[in-house]
C-alpha positions as CSV (number, residue, x, y, z in Angstrom):
1,X,51.0,44.0,-33.8
2,X,52.4,41.2,-31.6
3,X,50.9,42.9,-28.5
4,X,47.5,43.1,-30.1
5,X,47.6,39.4,-31.2
6,X,48.7,38.4,-27.7
7,X,45.8,40.3,-26.2
8,X,43.3,38.7,-28.5
9,X,44.7,35.2,-27.8
10,X,44.5,35.9,-24.1
11,X,40.9,37.1,-24.4
12,X,40.0,33.9,-26.3
13,X,41.7,31.7,-23.8
14,X,39.8,33.5,-21.0
15,X,36.5,33.1,-22.8
16,X,37.2,29.5,-23.3
17,X,38.0,29.0,-19.7
18,X,34.8,30.8,-18.6
19,X,32.8,28.6,-21.0
20,X,34.4,25.4,-19.6
21,X,33.7,26.6,-16.0
22,X,30.0,27.3,-16.9
23,X,29.7,23.9,-18.6
24,X,31.2,22.1,-15.6
25,X,28.9,24.0,-13.2
26,X,25.9,23.1,-15.3
27,X,26.9,19.4,-15.4
28,X,27.3,19.4,-11.6
29,X,23.9,21.0,-11.2
30,X,22.2,18.5,-13.6
31,X,23.9,15.5,-11.8
32,X,22.9,16.9,-8.5
33,X,19.3,17.3,-9.5
34,X,19.3,13.8,-11.0
35,X,20.7,12.4,-7.7
36,X,18.1,14.3,-5.7
37,X,15.3,13.1,-8.0
38,X,16.4,9.4,-7.7
39,X,16.8,9.6,-3.9
40,X,13.3,11.2,-3.7
41,X,11.7,8.2,-5.5
42,X,12.2,5.9,-2.5
43,X,12.7,6.2,1.3
44,X,16.1,5.4,2.6
45,X,16.6,2.2,4.5
46,X,17.4,4.3,7.6
47,X,14.1,6.2,7.3
48,X,12.1,3.0,6.8
49,X,13.7,1.5,9.9
50,X,12.8,4.5,11.9
51,X,9.2,4.6,10.6
52,X,8.7,0.9,11.4
53,X,8.6,1.8,15.1
54,X,5.2,3.5,14.4
55,X,4.2,1.4,11.4
56,X,5.3,-2.2,12.2
57,X,5.0,-5.1,9.8
58,X,2.1,-7.4,10.4
59,X,4.1,-10.5,10.9
60,X,2.1,-12.1,13.7
61,X,0.8,-15.6,13.6
62,X,-1.9,-17.6,15.2
63,X,-1.9,-21.2,16.6
64,X,-5.5,-21.7,15.6
65,X,-6.0,-19.6,12.5
66,X,-4.6,-21.0,9.3
67,X,-2.8,-18.3,7.2
68,X,-1.2,-18.6,3.8
69,X,0.5,-15.9,1.8
70,X,-1.8,-14.5,-0.9
71,X,-0.1,-12.3,-3.6
72,X,-1.2,-8.7,-4.0
73,X,-2.4,-9.3,-7.6
74,X,-4.6,-12.2,-6.4
75,X,-6.2,-10.1,-3.8
76,X,-6.7,-7.4,-6.4
77,X,-8.6,-9.8,-8.7
78,X,-11.1,-10.5,-6.0
79,X,-11.5,-6.9,-4.8
80,X,-14.2,-4.4,-5.5
81,X,-12.0,-1.3,-5.1
82,X,-8.7,0.0,-3.9
83,X,-8.8,3.1,-1.8
84,X,-6.7,5.7,-0.1
85,X,-8.4,6.3,3.3
86,X,-7.7,8.0,6.6
87,X,-8.5,6.0,9.8
88,X,-11.0,8.0,11.9
89,X,-11.6,5.6,14.8
90,X,-11.9,1.9,15.8
91,X,-15.5,0.8,16.2
92,X,-16.8,-1.7,18.6
93,X,-16.3,-5.3,17.4
94,X,-19.3,-7.0,15.9
95,X,-20.5,-10.5,15.2
96,X,-21.6,-11.8,11.8
97,X,-23.1,-15.0,10.5
98,X,-21.1,-17.0,8.1
99,X,-21.7,-16.6,4.4
100,X,-23.7,-19.4,2.9
101,X,-22.3,-18.9,-0.6
102,X,-21.4,-22.4,-1.8
103,X,-17.9,-22.9,-2.9
104,X,-16.5,-20.5,-0.3
105,X,-14.8,-22.2,2.7
106,X,-17.2,-20.4,5.1
107,X,-20.2,-21.4,3.0
108,X,-19.1,-25.0,3.0
109,X,-18.7,-24.9,6.8
110,X,-22.1,-23.3,7.3
111,X,-23.8,-25.9,5.0
112,X,-22.1,-28.7,6.9
113,X,-23.1,-27.3,10.3
114,X,-26.7,-26.9,9.2
115,X,-26.8,-30.5,8.0
116,X,-25.4,-31.7,11.3
117,X,-27.8,-29.6,13.3
118,X,-24.9,-27.5,14.7
119,X,-25.7,-23.9,15.6
120,X,-24.1,-21.5,13.1
121,X,-20.7,-20.1,14.1
122,X,-20.8,-16.3,14.3
123,X,-17.3,-15.0,14.2
124,X,-16.4,-11.6,15.7
125,X,-14.9,-8.9,13.5
126,X,-12.7,-5.9,14.2
127,X,-14.0,-2.7,12.5
128,X,-12.6,0.7,11.7
129,X,-14.4,3.9,10.5
130,X,-12.4,5.5,7.7
131,X,-12.7,8.6,5.5
132,X,-12.1,7.7,1.9
133,X,-9.9,10.2,0.3
134,X,-9.7,8.6,-3.2
135,X,-10.9,5.5,-4.9
136,X,-7.9,4.5,-7.0
137,X,-9.7,1.8,-9.0
138,X,-13.0,0.0,-8.8
139,X,-16.5,0.8,-7.6
140,X,-17.3,4.1,-6.0
141,X,-17.3,4.0,-2.1
142,X,-19.0,6.6,0.0
143,X,-16.7,9.0,1.8
144,X,-17.2,7.6,5.3
145,X,-17.4,3.9,5.5
146,X,-16.2,0.9,7.7
147,X,-13.5,-1.7,6.9
148,X,-13.1,-4.9,8.9
149,X,-11.2,-8.1,9.4
150,X,-11.9,-11.3,11.4
151,X,-11.0,-10.9,15.1
152,X,-9.3,-14.3,14.9
153,X,-6.5,-12.3,13.2
154,X,-5.9,-9.7,15.9
155,X,-2.1,-9.4,16.1
156,X,-1.9,-10.7,12.5
157,X,-3.8,-8.0,10.6
158,X,-2.7,-4.4,10.8
159,X,-3.5,-2.6,14.0
160,X,-4.8,0.7,12.6
161,X,-4.7,3.9,14.6
162,X,-6.7,7.1,14.2
163,X,-4.9,9.5,11.9
164,X,-3.2,6.8,9.9
165,X,-3.7,7.0,6.1
166,X,-3.7,3.7,4.2
167,X,-3.9,2.3,0.8
168,X,-6.1,-0.8,0.9
169,X,-7.7,-3.3,-1.5
170,X,-11.2,-3.9,-0.1
171,X,-14.1,-6.2,-0.8
172,X,-17.8,-5.7,0.0
173,X,-19.1,-7.6,3.0
174,X,-21.8,-10.2,2.2
175,X,-23.2,-11.1,5.5
176,X,-26.2,-9.1,6.8
177,X,-24.1,-7.5,9.5
178,X,-21.4,-6.5,7.0
179,X,-23.6,-4.8,4.4
180,X,-22.2,-1.4,3.6
181,X,-18.8,-2.3,5.0
182,X,-15.7,-3.7,3.4
183,X,-13.1,-6.4,4.4
184,X,-9.4,-5.7,4.0
185,X,-6.2,-7.7,4.5
186,X,-2.6,-7.1,5.3
187,X,-1.7,-8.8,2.0
188,X,-2.9,-5.7,0.1
189,X,-2.5,-2.8,2.6
190,X,0.1,0.0,2.7
191,X,0.6,2.8,5.1
192,X,1.1,6.3,3.7
193,X,4.1,7.9,5.5
194,X,5.9,11.2,5.3
195,X,2.9,12.5,3.2
196,X,4.0,11.0,-0.1
197,X,5.6,7.5,0.5
198,X,4.2,4.1,1.3
199,X,5.2,1.2,3.6
200,X,3.8,-2.3,3.1
201,X,1.9,-3.7,6.0
202,X,3.2,-7.2,5.3
203,X,6.3,-8.5,3.5
204,X,5.3,-12.1,3.1
205,X,7.2,-15.3,3.3
206,X,6.9,-16.6,-0.3
207,X,9.3,-15.6,-3.0
208,X,6.5,-14.1,-5.0
209,X,5.2,-11.9,-2.2
210,X,8.6,-10.8,-1.0
211,X,9.6,-9.9,-4.5
212,X,6.5,-7.6,-4.9
213,X,6.9,-5.9,-1.4
214,X,10.6,-5.4,-1.9
215,X,9.8,-3.6,-5.1
216,X,7.1,-1.4,-3.6
217,X,8.2,-0.9,0.1
218,X,9.2,2.7,0.5
219,X,8.2,4.0,-3.0
220,X,6.2,7.1,-3.5
221,X,2.4,7.0,-3.2
222,X,2.1,8.2,-6.8
223,X,4.2,5.3,-8.0
224,X,2.1,2.7,-6.1
225,X,-1.1,4.3,-7.4
226,X,0.2,4.0,-11.0
227,X,1.2,0.4,-10.4
228,X,-2.2,-0.5,-9.0
229,X,-4.0,1.1,-12.0
230,X,-1.8,-0.8,-14.4
231,X,-2.4,-4.1,-12.6
232,X,-6.1,-3.4,-12.4
233,X,-6.3,-2.6,-16.1
234,X,-4.5,-5.8,-17.0
235,X,-7.1,-7.9,-15.0
236,X,-10.0,-6.1,-16.6
237,X,-9.0,-7.1,-20.2
């Protein structure tokens, strides 16, 4: 009788130990998965530093071109679309007449020059041909299009290379030479890296801009897309 009881107690103890081992193993697996999931939501600082050799921050400045930090959300409010696009090639630079839209700085300058009999200033623009992979928000854009920035900002705006994929907030060109093309700016441009993450093209100097880029630099592309959709939706209300 005592032998049988001892055997049963031993079996129960063994079963209890096995259950405890299984529970501990399951806990470790869950914690491991959670840690892996958290680490996969953002690039490590080491990887960001490594990628910056190929995707440097656009922190240049010009002695003759005035630049001020413009927050991402402010750019978004004035944009026609936000796209994910692959850079195909850099086009030849082109010249364009200033917009004469009153209220705009270029428009005011064009009007003043006309009144003073000064020949209109025709700035040069840097242009890239891109393949639009997705329009995240905003108006539909044809699959192959051009994006541009003022050549005065060479060394300041992102130096895009063929094969790069970017997320960019874009605005339709208004001058005759810009029709069908879109302007973009470092303030609202991200590089897509390692297939599913993003790096900001510019960190900014103001507290507002640096706060936003610190929040988004190195996050997943999906996370940035969802954030853009949320911000866009807020501005459309």
